[in-house]
C-alpha positions, 0 to 999 in steps of 0.5 A: 224641514232641513237642519238649517231651517230647524235652527233658523226657526229656533233662532227666531224663537223665544229659546233665544229672545227669552231666558230659556233652559235650552238656550245653552244647549242650542247655543253650542250647536249654533256655534259649530259644536254638537250639543247632543240635546240640541241635535236630538231635538232637531233630529226628531222634529225634522223627522216628524215634520217630513212625515206629518207637516207641522208637527215638528214646528209645533214641538219647537213652539212647545219647547220655546213657549216654556221660557222666561222664568230663570231656573224655575223647576216647574218649567224644567219639569214641563220641558221634560214632559214635552221631550218625553212626549216627543220620544213616543210620538216620534217612535210611533210615526217612524214605525213601519206601519202598513202602507195605508196608515193614516196619522192624525196629530192631536186629533179632535174628539167629540167628547173632550176639549182636550186631545190625545197626542196621536191617532193611527189608523190602518186597515187592521188597526185604529188606536190613540196614544196619550203620553204623560210624565210626572213632575221630576225635580221635587220627587227626585229631591224627596228620595234623597232626603227620606230613608224609607219608601212606600211605593204602594198603599197599605196598613204599613203607612201607620207603622212608619215615620211619615216625615221620613218616608216617601209615600206612594206616587199613585195619585199622579198615575190615577190622574193620567188614567182619568185624563186619557180615559176622557180623551179617548172616550169620543174615539171609542163611542165612534168605534168600539174597536178603537184601542186606547194606549196610555204611555207613562214616561217615568225614571229608573224608579219604575216600580212607582207606577208599576206599584200604582197599577198592580199592587194587590193591596191598592193597585188601579188595575185590581179589584182593590183599587184605591181609586173609587167613585162617590158610591165606593165603586172602583174606577175602571177607565173603560177607554184606556185598554192598556198602559205602557210604562218606560224609563226615559226620564233619566235619559232626558235628564242626563241630556239636559245636564250634558251628562253621560247617557245611561245604558245603551242609549245613543242620544238624549231622545233615543227610544231604544231598540227591541230587547235592550235594557232598560225594558219597556212594559205594558199592562192590560186594563183588566176591563178591556175586551181587546187584546194588545195588538202585535203591531203596538207590541212591536212598535213600542218594543213592550214586554209583559212585566216579569221578575226576570226583567229585574225586581224594579219591574214588580210592585213593591210595598216597602223600601229601606234605603241605605 
C-alpha cells in the first residue's frame, strides 16, 4: 500500500463521510500539510499492509467505524485503544524475527469466539499477543478532582474520604487478564509451550496497573490477590505467561490534540527505542512454568521493574496530591 492508496482509502471512509474525531487531522494532511497523527497512522498502516496483507486496511476500517457521535468521550477512548493496539502490533510484526517466522493476525481459537491480536511462530518460539488499554478521559478528569489516591487495595480505604479519593484501578487489569486468558486458552491446549503475552497500554500513571498486579496486599500476581473464584481461591490466569506494561497513552493523547510529544518519542505512534525513557516493563505470571523468551524481551524492549527505573515503577499504597 502506498501513501496515496492509504489516503484514498481514508477519503472514501466514514472518517470524512460522518462526524469523526480524526477528520481534522486527516484534513490537514489532505490539504498538503503534514499532521503528525494522520501521518503516523498512515505510516504504520502502510508498513503493516506490506507485511501482512489486509492488516493495514483493517486498522483503517476500525478507526473509521468509530464515528457519528460528536465529541463522545467513549468514542475517543475507543480510538485511543485502537491506536494503542496498532503501536504494539506494528512493533511486533516489524521486529527482526527468524526468517522462517509466520504471523497470524486475529487468529481463530478453538475455545473462544474472540481472538487475540496476533500470533507469531518461529522454529524456536510460538506466542500470542493481546493488547488492552483502559478508558482514559473519565479517570484523567477524576485524578484532577481528587486530592488523594489509593493505587492498591488496603485497610487504608476505611481511613479516607472516599468522595475525595481515587480508588484502585485494579478491576480493569483483572478484566484484561480474564479476557486474555480466555483468548489464549485454545492455543495453550494445542501447544503447552505456547507463550501468552498480555500488553497493557497505560498513561504516565503506570504505578496503577503495577500496583494492581504486584501490591503485596492485594496484587493479582500475589498470593493475596483480591480476585478470587466462588470458593475463595485466587484466580491464576494459567494461559497468560507474562504481562507487559507501557506508557503510550499519553503519547497518543498528545497526538490527538496536536500537542508536543512527551519524552523522546518521534511521532504519535512511535513505540520508542531500547533503553529510552519511558521504560516498558514486564511481570512474569508466578504460576507460569515458562521463562520470558529473550526474543520477546528484545522485541518489546522490556525491563524488569526496579526502583532505579523510577518510583512509578513500583507498587504504591497511598498518594496525597498537592
